[in-house]
C-alpha positions as CSV (number, residue, x, y, z in Angstrom):
1,M,-4.0,-33.8,49.5
2,K,-6.9,-31.7,48.2
3,P,-10.5,-32.8,48.8
4,I,-12.1,-34.7,46.0
5,K,-14.3,-32.6,43.8
6,Q,-17.7,-34.0,42.8
7,Q,-18.2,-33.1,39.1
8,H,-20.9,-35.6,38.3
9,R,-23.5,-37.6,40.4
10,F,-24.2,-40.9,38.7
11,Y,-25.4,-42.8,41.8
12,L,-24.9,-46.6,41.8
13,F,-28.4,-47.0,43.3
14,Q,-30.1,-45.3,40.3
15,Q,-27.9,-47.2,37.9
16,L,-28.8,-50.6,39.5
17,I,-32.5,-49.8,39.6
18,W,-32.6,-48.6,36.0
19,G,-30.7,-51.7,35.0
20,V,-33.0,-54.1,36.7
21,L,-36.1,-52.2,35.5
22,F,-34.8,-52.4,31.9
23,S,-34.1,-56.1,32.2
24,L,-37.5,-56.8,33.7
25,L,-39.2,-54.8,31.0
26,I,-37.3,-56.6,28.3
27,A,-38.3,-59.9,29.9
28,G,-41.9,-58.7,30.1
29,F,-42.1,-57.8,26.5
30,I,-40.6,-61.2,25.5
31,I,-43.2,-63.0,27.7
32,M,-46.0,-60.8,26.3
33,A,-44.9,-61.6,22.7
34,L,-44.7,-65.3,23.4
35,G,-48.0,-65.2,25.2
36,A,-49.7,-63.4,22.3
37,L,-48.2,-66.1,19.9
38,L,-49.4,-68.9,22.1
39,T,-52.8,-67.2,22.6
40,D,-53.4,-67.3,18.9
41,K,-52.7,-71.0,18.8
42,Q,-54.8,-71.6,21.8
43,I,-57.7,-69.7,20.3
44,D,-57.6,-71.8,17.1
45,Q,-57.5,-75.0,19.2
46,Q,-60.3,-73.8,21.5
47,L,-62.5,-72.8,18.6
48,K,-62.0,-76.1,16.8
49,Q,-62.7,-78.1,20.0
50,Q,-65.8,-76.0,20.8
51,A,-67.1,-76.2,17.3
52,R,-66.5,-80.0,17.2
53,S,-68.3,-80.4,20.5
54,I,-71.4,-78.4,19.3
55,T,-71.6,-80.2,16.0
56,E,-71.4,-83.5,17.7
57,G,-74.1,-82.5,20.1
58,V,-76.3,-81.3,17.2
59,V,-75.7,-84.5,15.3
60,F,-76.4,-86.6,18.3
61,S,-79.6,-84.8,19.2
62,I,-81.0,-84.6,15.7
63,E,-80.1,-88.2,14.9
64,G,-82.1,-89.2,17.9
65,L,-85.1,-87.1,16.9
66,I,-85.0,-88.1,13.3
67,E,-84.7,-91.8,14.3
68,L,-87.9,-91.4,16.3
69,G,-89.8,-89.6,13.5
70,N,-88.7,-91.9,10.6
71,T,-91.3,-93.3,8.3
72,G,-91.2,-96.8,6.9
73,E,-89.1,-95.6,4.0
74,G,-86.5,-94.1,6.4
75,L,-87.2,-90.4,5.3
76,I,-87.9,-87.6,7.8
77,E,-91.1,-85.8,7.3
78,L,-91.1,-82.0,7.0
79,R,-93.6,-81.7,9.7
80,N,-91.0,-82.9,12.3
81,T,-88.5,-80.1,11.3
82,S,-90.0,-77.9,14.0
83,I,-88.4,-80.1,16.6
84,I,-85.1,-80.0,14.8
85,Q,-85.4,-76.3,14.6
86,R,-85.8,-76.1,18.3
87,V,-82.6,-78.1,18.8
88,V,-80.7,-75.9,16.4
89,Q,-82.0,-72.8,18.1
90,N,-81.0,-74.1,21.5
91,Y,-77.4,-74.7,20.4
92,A,-77.3,-71.3,18.7
93,T,-77.7,-69.7,22.1
94,L,-74.4,-71.0,23.2
95,P,-71.5,-68.5,23.6
96,L,-69.5,-67.7,20.5
97,V,-72.1,-69.5,18.2
98,M,-73.2,-67.4,15.3
99,E,-75.0,-69.9,13.2
100,V,-76.2,-73.5,13.5
101,A,-77.8,-75.2,10.5
102,V,-78.8,-78.8,9.4
103,I,-78.9,-79.7,5.7
104,N,-80.3,-82.9,4.2
105,P,-78.6,-84.9,1.4
106,Q,-80.7,-83.0,-1.2
107,N,-79.1,-79.7,-0.1
108,K,-82.2,-78.5,1.6
109,V,-82.0,-76.7,4.9
110,L,-84.0,-78.6,7.5
111,A,-83.2,-76.2,10.3
112,Q,-81.3,-73.0,10.7
113,S,-80.8,-70.5,13.6
114,D,-82.3,-67.0,13.4
115,T,-79.0,-65.4,12.4
116,F,-79.7,-65.9,8.7
117,P,-82.7,-63.7,7.8
118,T,-84.0,-66.1,5.2
119,R,-83.8,-69.8,4.4
120,L,-81.3,-70.2,1.6
121,S,-80.8,-73.4,-0.3
122,F,-77.5,-75.2,-0.2
123,S,-76.8,-74.4,-3.8
124,A,-77.2,-70.6,-3.2
125,L,-74.2,-70.4,-0.8
126,P,-70.8,-69.1,-2.1
127,S,-68.8,-71.5,-4.4
128,P,-65.8,-72.2,-2.0
129,F,-68.3,-72.8,0.9
130,T,-70.6,-75.1,-1.1
131,E,-67.6,-77.1,-2.5
132,V,-66.4,-77.9,1.0
133,L,-69.9,-78.9,2.2
134,D,-70.5,-81.0,-0.9
135,Q,-67.2,-82.9,-0.4
136,A,-68.1,-83.5,3.3
137,A,-71.6,-84.8,2.3
138,Q,-70.1,-87.2,-0.2
139,T,-67.1,-88.5,1.9
140,G,-68.7,-88.4,5.3
141,L,-65.6,-86.9,6.8
142,P,-65.8,-84.0,9.3
143,T,-64.1,-80.8,8.3
144,S,-63.6,-77.2,9.5
145,F,-62.2,-74.1,8.0
146,S,-61.8,-70.4,8.7
147,T,-63.4,-67.7,6.6
148,R,-65.0,-64.3,6.9
149,I,-68.8,-63.7,6.9
150,D,-70.3,-60.2,7.2
151,R,-66.9,-58.8,8.1
152,H,-66.5,-61.3,10.9
153,S,-63.7,-63.8,11.3
154,V,-65.4,-67.1,11.8
155,L,-64.7,-70.9,12.1
156,V,-67.0,-73.2,10.2
157,S,-67.3,-76.8,11.5
158,V,-69.1,-79.4,9.4
159,L,-70.0,-82.9,10.7
160,P,-71.9,-85.3,8.4
161,F,-74.7,-87.5,9.7
162,S,-74.7,-91.3,9.4
163,N,-75.2,-92.6,5.8
164,T,-78.4,-94.5,6.8
165,L,-80.1,-91.7,8.6
166,F,-81.6,-90.1,5.5
167,G,-81.9,-93.3,3.5
168,Q,-79.2,-92.5,1.0
169,A,-75.9,-94.3,0.9
170,N,-74.0,-91.9,-1.5
171,R,-74.8,-88.7,0.3
172,R,-75.3,-87.6,3.9
173,G,-76.9,-84.8,5.7
174,L,-74.7,-82.2,7.4
175,A,-74.7,-80.4,10.7
176,I,-73.0,-76.9,10.3
177,V,-71.8,-74.7,13.2
178,I,-70.3,-71.2,12.7
179,L,-68.3,-69.8,15.7
180,D,-67.3,-66.1,16.2
181,A,-63.4,-66.1,16.2
182,D,-63.2,-62.3,16.8
183,A,-65.2,-62.5,20.0
184,L,-62.9,-65.3,21.3
185,R,-59.8,-63.3,20.4
186,K,-61.3,-60.3,22.2
187,Q,-61.8,-62.4,25.4
188,A,-58.2,-63.7,25.1
189,V,-56.8,-60.1,24.7
190,Q,-58.7,-59.1,27.8
191,A,-57.3,-62.0,29.7
192,L,-53.8,-61.2,28.4
193,S,-54.2,-57.6,29.5
194,I,-55.1,-58.6,33.0
195,T,-52.1,-60.9,33.0
196,V,-49.8,-58.0,31.9
197,L,-51.2,-55.7,34.6
198,I,-50.5,-58.3,37.2
199,Y,-47.0,-58.7,35.8
200,I,-46.3,-55.0,35.9
201,F,-47.6,-54.8,39.4
202,G,-45.3,-57.7,40.3
203,I,-42.3,-55.9,38.6
204,A,-43.0,-52.7,40.6
205,L,-43.2,-54.7,43.8
206,T,-40.1,-56.6,43.0
207,L,-38.2,-53.4,42.2
208,I,-39.3,-51.8,45.5
209,L,-38.2,-54.8,47.5
210,M,-34.9,-55.1,45.5
211,A,-34.2,-51.4,45.9
212,M,-34.7,-51.6,49.6
213,W,-32.4,-54.7,49.8
214,I,-29.7,-53.2,47.6
215,H,-29.8,-49.9,49.5
216,R,-29.4,-51.6,52.8
217,I,-26.9,-54.3,51.9
218,L,-24.8,-52.5,49.3
219,L,-25.4,-48.8,48.6
220,R,-25.5,-47.4,52.2
221,P,-22.1,-48.9,53.1
222,L,-20.7,-47.7,49.8
223,K,-22.0,-44.2,50.5
224,Q,-20.4,-44.3,53.9
225,L,-17.1,-45.3,52.3
226,R,-17.5,-42.7,49.6
227,N,-18.2,-39.9,52.2
228,A,-15.1,-41.0,54.1
229,I,-13.0,-40.7,50.9
230,V,-14.5,-37.3,49.9
231,S,-13.8,-35.8,53.3
232,L,-10.1,-36.6,53.1
233,N,-7.8,-33.5,53.5
234,S,-4.6,-35.6,53.3
235,I,-3.8,-39.2,52.4
236,D,-3.0,-40.1,56.0
237,Q,-6.4,-39.0,57.4
238,F,-8.6,-41.8,56.1
239,V,-10.9,-43.1,58.9
240,M,-12.7,-46.5,58.6
241,P,-16.5,-45.9,58.5
242,E,-18.5,-47.5,61.3
243,G,-21.2,-50.0,60.7
244,L,-19.8,-51.5,57.5
245,P,-21.1,-55.1,56.9
246,N,-18.7,-57.9,57.1
247,N,-18.5,-58.5,53.4
248,E,-16.5,-57.4,50.4
249,I,-17.2,-53.7,51.2
250,R,-15.4,-54.0,54.5
251,L,-12.6,-55.8,52.7
252,L,-12.5,-52.9,50.2
253,A,-12.3,-50.3,53.0
254,Q,-9.5,-52.2,54.7
255,S,-7.6,-52.4,51.4
256,L,-8.1,-48.7,50.9
257,K,-6.8,-48.0,54.4
258,S,-3.7,-50.1,53.6
259,S,-3.3,-48.4,50.3
260,T,-3.4,-44.9,51.8
261,N,-0.6,-45.9,54.2
262,Q,1.5,-47.2,51.4
263,I,0.8,-44.1,49.3
264,K,1.8,-42.0,52.3
265,Q,5.1,-43.8,52.5
266,Y,5.6,-43.5,48.7
267,Q,4.8,-39.8,48.9
268,E,7.4,-39.2,51.7
269,F,10.0,-41.2,49.6
270,L,9.1,-39.2,46.5
271,H,9.3,-36.0,48.4
272,K,12.8,-36.8,49.6
273,Q,13.8,-37.9,46.1
274,A,12.4,-34.7,44.6
275,Q,14.3,-32.6,47.1
276,A,17.5,-34.5,46.2
277,L,16.8,-34.1,42.5
278,E,16.1,-30.4,42.9
279,V,19.5,-29.9,44.6
280,A,21.2,-32.0,41.9
281,V,19.5,-30.0,39.2
282,Q,20.5,-26.7,40.8
283,D,24.1,-28.0,41.1
284,L,24.0,-29.2,37.5
285,S,22.5,-25.9,36.3
286,A,25.2,-24.0,38.2
287,K,27.9,-26.2,36.7
288,N,26.3,-25.8,33.2
289,T,26.3,-22.1,33.6
290,Q,29.9,-22.1,34.7
291,L,30.8,-24.4,31.8
292,D,29.0,-22.2,29.3
293,S,30.7,-19.2,30.6
294,A,34.1,-20.9,30.5
295,L,33.4,-22.2,27.0
296,S,32.4,-18.7,25.8
297,E,35.4,-17.2,27.5
298,L,37.6,-19.9,26.0
299,H,36.1,-19.3,22.6
300,H,36.7,-15.6,22.8
301,T,40.2,-16.1,24.1
302,Q,40.9,-18.5,21.3
303,I,39.7,-15.9,18.8
304,Q,41.8,-13.2,20.5
305,M,44.9,-15.5,20.5
306,I,44.4,-16.3,16.9
307,Q,43.9,-12.7,15.9
308,S,46.7,-11.6,18.2
309,E,49.1,-14.1,16.8
310,K,48.0,-13.1,13.3
311,M,48.5,-9.4,14.1
312,S,51.8,-10.2,15.8
313,S,53.0,-12.1,12.8
314,L,51.8,-9.4,10.6
315,G,53.4,-6.7,12.7
316,Q,56.7,-8.6,12.7
317,M,56.6,-9.0,9.0
318,V,55.7,-5.3,8.5
319,A,58.4,-4.3,10.9
320,G,60.9,-6.5,9.1
321,I,59.9,-5.2,5.7
322,A,60.1,-1.6,7.0
323,H,63.5,-2.2,8.5
324,E,64.8,-3.9,5.3
325,I,63.4,-1.0,3.2
326,N,64.6,1.6,5.6
327,N,68.3,0.6,5.4
328,P,68.9,0.9,1.7
329,L,66.4,3.8,1.6
330,G,68.6,5.7,4.1
331,F,71.7,5.0,2.0
332,I,69.9,6.3,-1.1
333,H,68.4,9.3,0.6
334,S,71.6,10.3,2.3
335,N,73.6,10.0,-0.9
336,L,71.1,11.9,-3.0
337,V,72.4,15.1,-1.4
338,H,75.9,14.4,-2.4
339,I,75.0,13.3,-5.9
340,T,73.0,16.5,-6.3
341,S,76.0,18.6,-5.2
342,Y,78.3,16.6,-7.6
343,V,76.0,17.0,-10.5
344,Q,75.6,20.7,-9.9
345,D,79.5,21.0,-9.8
346,L,79.8,19.1,-13.0
347,I,77.2,21.3,-14.7
348,G,79.2,24.3,-13.5
349,V,82.4,22.9,-15.0
350,I,80.7,22.3,-18.3
351,Q,79.3,25.8,-18.4
352,A,82.8,27.2,-17.6
353,C,84.4,25.2,-20.4
354,Q,81.7,26.5,-22.8
355,E,82.6,30.0,-21.8
356,Q,86.4,29.5,-22.1
357,I,86.3,27.5,-25.3
358,P,83.8,29.1,-27.7
359,Q,84.4,26.4,-30.4
360,F,84.7,22.8,-29.5
361,P,86.3,20.3,-31.8
362,I,83.9,18.8,-34.4
363,T,83.9,15.3,-32.8
364,L,83.2,16.7,-29.3
365,Q,80.5,19.0,-30.7
366,D,78.8,16.1,-32.4
367,K,78.8,14.2,-29.2
368,I,77.3,17.2,-27.3
369,D,74.6,17.5,-30.0
370,E,74.0,13.7,-29.8
371,I,73.3,13.7,-26.1
372,D,71.4,17.1,-26.2
373,L,73.6,18.5,-23.4
374,I,71.3,21.4,-22.7
375,F,68.3,19.1,-22.0
376,V,70.4,16.8,-19.9
377,Q,71.6,19.7,-17.8
378,E,68.0,20.8,-17.1
379,D,66.5,17.3,-16.8
380,I,69.1,15.8,-14.4
381,I,68.3,18.4,-11.8
382,K,64.5,17.5,-12.1
383,T,65.3,13.8,-11.9
384,L,67.3,14.2,-8.7
385,Q,64.5,16.3,-7.2
386,S,62.0,13.5,-8.2
387,M,64.2,10.9,-6.6
388,Q,64.4,13.1,-3.4
389,I,60.6,13.3,-3.3
390,G,60.2,9.5,-3.9
391,T,62.6,8.6,-1.1
392,E,60.8,10.9,1.3
393,R,57.5,9.2,0.2
394,I,59.0,5.8,0.9
395,R,60.2,7.0,4.3
396,E,56.6,8.2,5.1
397,I,55.2,4.8,4.1
398,V,57.8,2.9,6.2
399,L,57.0,5.2,9.1
400,S,53.2,4.5,8.7
401,L,53.9,0.8,8.7
402,R,55.9,1.1,11.9
403,N,53.2,3.2,13.5
404,F,50.5,0.7,12.5
405,A,52.4,-2.3,13.7
406,R,53.3,-0.5,17.0
407,L,55.4,-3.4,18.2
408,D,56.9,-1.2,20.8
409,E,53.6,-0.1,22.2
410,A,52.0,-3.3,23.7
411,K,51.1,-1.3,26.9
412,L,48.9,1.7,27.4
413,K,50.3,4.8,25.8
414,V,49.1,8.3,25.1
415,V,48.8,8.8,21.3
416,N,47.3,11.1,18.7
417,I,44.4,9.3,17.2
418,H,44.7,11.2,14.0
419,D,48.1,9.7,13.4
420,G,46.6,6.2,13.6
421,I,43.8,7.2,11.1
422,E,46.4,8.6,8.6
423,S,48.6,5.6,8.9
424,T,45.7,3.3,8.3
425,L,44.6,5.4,5.2
426,L,48.1,5.3,3.8
427,I,48.2,1.5,4.1
428,L,44.7,1.2,2.5
429,Q,45.7,3.7,-0.3
430,H,45.7,0.9,-2.9
431,R,42.1,0.0,-2.0
432,L,40.9,3.6,-2.5
433,Q,42.1,3.8,-6.1
434,A,39.7,3.5,-9.0
435,T,38.8,0.0,-10.3
436,D,36.9,-1.4,-13.3
437,H,33.6,-1.2,-11.3
438,R,33.9,2.1,-9.6
439,S,35.8,5.4,-9.5
440,E,38.3,6.4,-6.9
441,I,36.9,6.5,-3.4
442,Q,36.9,10.0,-2.0
443,I,38.0,10.5,1.6
444,C,36.4,13.4,3.4
445,K,38.1,14.3,6.7
446,Y,36.4,16.4,9.3
447,Y,38.9,16.3,12.2
448,G,38.1,18.1,15.4
449,E,40.4,19.2,18.1
450,L,41.2,16.1,20.0
451,P,43.3,15.6,23.1
452,L,45.9,12.8,23.3
453,I,44.2,9.7,24.4
454,E,45.4,6.8,26.5
455,C,45.0,3.5,24.6
456,Y,46.5,0.4,23.1
457,A,47.6,2.0,19.9
458,G,48.1,-1.2,17.9
459,Q,44.6,-2.5,18.8
460,I,43.0,0.9,18.0
461,N,44.7,0.8,14.6
462,Q,43.4,-2.7,14.1
463,V,39.8,-1.4,14.8
464,L,40.2,1.5,12.4
465,M,41.5,-0.9,9.7
466,S,38.4,-3.2,10.1
467,V,35.9,-0.3,10.0
468,L,37.5,1.3,7.0
469,M,37.8,-2.0,5.1
470,N,34.2,-2.7,5.8
471,A,33.2,0.7,4.3
472,I,35.4,0.0,1.2
473,D,33.8,-3.5,0.8
474,A,30.3,-2.0,1.0
475,L,31.2,0.6,-1.7
476,D,32.7,-2.1,-4.0
477,S,29.6,-4.3,-3.5
478,L,27.3,-1.5,-4.3
479,N,28.9,-0.5,-7.6
480,Q,29.1,-4.2,-8.7
481,R,25.4,-4.8,-8.2
482,S,24.1,-1.4,-9.3
483,K,22.4,-1.1,-12.7
484,T,22.0,2.7,-12.4
485,P,24.7,5.3,-13.4
486,E,27.8,5.1,-11.3
487,I,27.5,6.4,-7.8
488,H,30.5,8.5,-6.6
489,P,31.9,6.5,-3.6
490,Q,32.7,8.5,-0.6
491,I,33.9,7.8,2.9
492,K,33.6,10.5,5.6
493,I,35.7,10.4,8.7
494,Q,34.7,12.7,11.5
495,T,36.3,13.2,14.9
496,E,35.2,15.3,17.8
497,E,35.5,15.6,21.6
498,I,32.3,14.7,23.2
499,S,33.4,15.7,26.7
500,E,36.6,16.1,28.7
501,Q,36.7,12.4,29.3
502,K,35.5,11.0,25.9
503,I,36.1,11.4,22.1
504,K,34.2,10.1,19.1
505,I,35.3,8.7,15.8
506,A,32.6,8.3,13.1
507,V,33.3,6.5,9.8
508,S,30.4,6.8,7.2
509,D,30.0,5.5,3.7
510,N,27.3,6.2,1.0
511,G,26.8,2.5,0.2
512,S,23.6,0.5,0.0
513,G,23.1,0.3,3.8
514,M,22.0,-2.7,5.9
515,T,18.7,-4.2,7.1
516,Q,17.8,-4.3,10.8
517,E,18.3,-8.1,10.8
518,I,21.9,-7.8,9.6
519,M,22.6,-4.9,12.0
520,S,21.5,-7.0,15.0
521,N,24.1,-9.7,14.1
522,I,26.9,-7.5,12.7
523,F,29.2,-7.9,15.8
524,D,28.5,-11.6,16.3
525,P,31.6,-13.9,15.8
526,F,31.8,-15.5,12.3
527,F,28.9,-13.5,11.0
528,T,29.5,-12.1,7.5
529,T,27.6,-11.1,4.4
530,K,30.6,-11.4,2.1
531,P,31.0,-14.4,-0.3
532,I,33.0,-17.4,0.8
533,G,36.7,-16.7,0.9
534,K,36.2,-12.9,1.1
535,G,35.7,-12.6,4.9
536,T,35.9,-14.6,8.1
537,G,33.4,-12.7,10.2
538,L,35.9,-11.9,12.9
539,G,37.0,-8.4,12.1
540,L,34.1,-6.4,13.6
541,S,33.6,-9.0,16.4
542,I,37.2,-8.5,17.6
543,S,36.9,-4.8,17.1
544,Y,33.8,-4.7,19.3
545,Q,35.7,-6.7,22.0
546,I,38.7,-4.4,21.7
547,I,36.6,-1.2,22.2
548,T,34.1,-2.4,24.8
549,E,36.3,-4.7,26.9
550,N,39.9,-3.5,26.5
551,H,39.1,0.2,26.3
552,R,35.7,0.4,28.1
553,G,34.3,2.4,25.2
554,R,31.4,1.9,22.7
555,L,31.2,0.7,19.1
556,F,27.8,0.8,17.4
557,C,26.4,0.9,14.0
558,E,23.7,3.0,12.3
559,S,22.4,2.3,8.8
560,E,19.6,3.2,6.4
561,I,18.8,1.3,3.2
562,G,19.8,3.3,0.2
563,V,21.6,6.0,2.2
564,G,24.6,4.3,3.8
565,T,26.2,3.1,7.1
566,T,28.0,4.8,9.9
567,F,30.2,3.1,12.5
568,T,30.8,5.2,15.6
569,I,33.6,4.6,18.1
570,E,33.5,6.3,21.5
571,L,36.7,6.1,23.6
572,P,37.6,7.5,27.0
573,T,40.6,9.8,27.1
574,H,42.0,7.9,30.1
575,Q,41.9,4.3,31.0
576,T,41.2,3.2,34.6
577,R,43.9,1.0,35.9
């Protein structure tokens, strides 16, 4: 087992710390958001409570002072407003207070803090502001509202005096207090910031304590276990780390130890199975190789048997035909000599009668003239001579058929290879004649001085037949496809002695040639470029086997597109037994 390679270092300690930090930060932001929302509500409530308290204090103080300074008619004198002014000024010094003012029922300002630079009448205030004050003076109900004055956010609190204080039942005086809302919010933000800082400090302290605890309780034992796993050189060398806590980590280490033992057992079992499987695969491969070889040999043997049976049947038929032709041919040929002699004797008798009898009877003379006796005498000799030549030609053909069949030469025999070539050409004479698509094929023979060779004559004739028929088929195919003027077909046969132990036979045609792809498959069984029904693809394959296996020679092909093809046969002069 190879040591474990560390490709990445994503430590659990860092992941836990970052996870906890992220969680605490999220919680902090949520708390801060809720605190800010609650702070705004608390600021509004605090402002309203403080404003209500100040207005009530102002009202209580002023009502007491006004009650002491009342005249008999219940109206406050303007000379007592200095005391009211002092009260207003004192309340104006309280925190967050921007303005304190007291207005009588006639909308006159009785007292006002120093925030306003001038004493403005109630009617000169902005319309929304005066409408709220006017409504509070009429109803006697306290009110408060938020607005902006001099770019400050303020809370305005209005508290009416009692309806009898100023001697008017339908209108009341008002105590007005204006508080600075921005200042209170600023104080609240400062307090919230201090709270956030304390919270952040608490988070940092919590993280440190948590990191120390996690590292001691969880991460350090896991690191020990990890180092023990990384240092493994084989699965059976796992050592339990020392000092592991008695918790799930120790249980994990024990489970890992048990798993390594089981894995070791499985590895040994798999190793044995792999060895057995390898042996089985080798045996199966050897058997497959033997089977393929036997199948290939069987296939070749089957082809040979089929072809041998075919050639045997053909040889028997040819031999039978030759024998049947040879018997009457011998009778005719032998009797032609006697017939010729008899005819010559008859002609001599006729000529003697003509010399002895100068004048024949009229009826006999008419018959002589009718048959043209002089022509018959001359032509009958020529006819007998033609018959003699014909019978000799038939005897040559029969001899060629017998030589090609070679039924009596199933064993190795020393033969003249030129005789086999001539016999094959004689049998193929009808294929060489002119057809509708081409002129007669010209055979050019370039025979060298060859020694007699030891071979299976019938098989060599079969090879010559296949090679020559292939050349004839190539020339026929060329002239059928060609759109140019007729090409004069030609087959050249060349023989020569390469060395004392080897001869060569080359058969060339001036056909269209073959591509490299066709040449690479030309000797494969059942490979053919001929139309269906014109060829089986076995002729050249069997010929290759006959030359290379049966005679230990060579059969190869050379071709060039547009030039032609040459099949070369190389045969040893003697076969090794």
